[in-house]
N, C-alpha and C positions, 0 to 999 in steps of 0.2 A: 076655658083656658086650663091647661094641665097643672099649672102651679097655683090655681085659684086658692087652694087651702093655705099657701104660703104667702099670698099677696094680700095687702089691705083691700077691703071691699071696694073702696073708691077707685083704686087702681084697676081692679077687675072690670068695674063698670066703665072706666075710661077706655080701656082697651076694647071692650065689647062695643062701645059707641064708634071707635075708630074702625073696628072691623065691619060694622054695618055700613059705615061711609065708603070704605074701600070696596065692599061687595057691590054697592050701588053704582059706584064709578065704573067698575069693571064690567058689570052686567050691561050697563048702557053702552059702553065702548066697543065690545067685541064678544058677545055672548057665546059664539060658536067655538072659541079657542079653548085649549086646555086650561084648566084653572091654574095649575103650577106655572105654566108659561106666562099667563097674565099677571099672576102675583109676582113672579120674578121680575118681569118688566117694570111693574109698578114700583117695587121696592128699589130697583136700580134708579128709577127717576127720582124717587124720594131722596135716596142717598146723594145723587149727583147734585140735585138742587140745594140740599143742605150743606154739602161740602163747598159749593160755590158761595155759600154764605158764611163759611168759616166753622161749621159744625163738624165735630168728630165724635165717634162713638165713645162714651165714657168707659173707662176700664171697669168701674163698679157702678152699677145703677142703684141709686137710692129711689126705689119705686114710688114712694109716697111724693116725691118731688121731681119725677121724670118729666122731661120736656115733651112737646108735641111730637117731635121726630122719633124719639125713642118709643113712645107709646104707639105711634103709627106703625113703626117697624115691628113691634111686638105683636100688634094686631095682624099684620101681614103674615108673620110666622105662625100665629094661632090659626089663621084661616088656611094656610098651606097644610098644616098638620091635619086639619079637619076637612079638607076639601073633598074627600070622597063620601062624606055624609050627605044624604040626599037633601035634608033640610037646609044645608049650607051651600047648595049649588049656586053658582054665580049667575046662572041664567035668570033673567027678569021674569 
């Protein structure tokens, strides 16, 4: 994660775990599609479901207390940023 030097270790670990879960979900679902397209679609689904349950993006994130949705979206952003790295390919 690009901001790992600024984020508490526990937050970086949580985002890494979310990223691994997202990679697994996307690799199983449609491995041939472009990573950015899959990640955008996944993020949209997370946002839609969260909004349906009353969630909204906080104006300021206190990372040590970030909720599941915020961590999941941060993980998706991190994966998108690094999606061209071979070891992070979404293919299973």
